[in-house]
Structures are given as C-alpha cells and as structure tokens.
C-alpha positions in Angstrom: 12.0 70.2 57.9 14.0 73.2 56.8 13.2 76.4 54.8 15.3 78.3 52.3 14.3 81.6 50.6 15.2 83.4 47.4 14.5 87.1 47.1 14.8 90.1 49.4 12.4 92.5 51.0 12.3 96.2 50.9 9.9 98.5 52.8 6.9 99.6 50.8 7.8 97.5 47.8 6.1 94.3 46.6 8.7 91.6 46.0 8.4 87.9 45.0 9.8 85.6 47.6 10.3 81.9 46.7 10.3 79.5 49.7 11.6 75.9 49.4 10.6 73.4 52.0 12.8 70.3 52.4 13.0 67.3 54.8 16.1 66.4 56.8 17.0 64.0 54.0 17.0 67.0 51.6 13.8 65.9 49.8 11.1 68.3 48.9 8.0 68.2 51.1 4.8 68.3 49.1 1.7 70.0 50.5 3.3 71.8 53.4 1.5 74.9 54.6 3.7 78.0 54.6 2.4 81.1 56.4 3.7 84.7 56.2 3.4 87.3 59.0 5.2 90.3 60.4 6.6 93.8 59.3 3.1 95.0 58.3 2.8 92.4 55.6 -0.6 90.9 54.8 -1.0 87.5 56.4 -1.4 84.7 54.0 -0.9 81.0 53.7 -0.1 78.7 50.7 0.8 75.1 50.1 4.0 73.8 48.5 3.9 72.2 45.1 5.4 68.8 44.1 8.9 70.3 44.2 8.4 71.7 47.7 8.3 75.3 46.4 5.8 78.1 47.1 5.9 81.7 45.9 4.6 84.7 47.7 4.3 88.4 46.6 5.1 90.2 49.9 4.8 93.9 50.6 6.3 94.8 53.9 5.0 98.1 55.2 7.5 98.7 58.0 11.1 97.7 58.7 11.7 94.7 60.8 11.4 91.0 59.9 8.9 88.9 57.9 8.4 85.4 59.3 7.7 82.4 57.2 6.5 79.3 59.1 6.0 75.9 57.5 3.9 73.0 59.0 2.9 69.6 57.9 1.5 66.6 59.8 4.3 64.1 60.5 7.1 66.8 60.4 8.4 69.3 62.9 7.5 72.9 62.0 10.2 75.2 60.6 10.6 79.0 60.8 12.6 81.4 58.6 13.0 85.2 59.2 13.8 87.6 56.4 14.9 91.1 57.3 13.1 94.1 55.7 15.4 96.9 54.6 
C-alpha cells in the first residue's frame, strides 16, 4: 500500500488535502481507512472511494507535521507525513 497527497498545509489555515491510496500494483484500494493526526489538527478518519481517494479539510494549529495513516485488512499499513509551514 502506498499513499500520495495533493495539497499543502499552512499553520492556522484550513486546507483541502486529497489522499490517494494505491496497492503495490498501482491499483486503487477501495474502502481503506485513512486517519489524520499531529500538528494540533483535529483527529479524524475517513474511507477511500472506488478510485482510492479521500479528501480531508485540515487545519494545523502549530508547525510540525501532519501524519496520514492508511489501513485495510489484507494490506500492510502505510504512512505519509506532510510538513506544516
């Protein structure tokens, strides 16, 4: 499993972040749970759609990194860190 992200984070600003979850064979993973944590952002979890995409609106309160972690039964988990400016 691997994660890619579109979007950037800025402290004290709400920004849309689009996460794509794909398998090792580069196919979308449907129904993977993606969790957000870190940098003072509100913790939340959502599931990917049929294209392996999930969108979050993230507001990071402090500088640091926001961590996105994807899990699904039958796959290894994947983690992606985005820096907050």
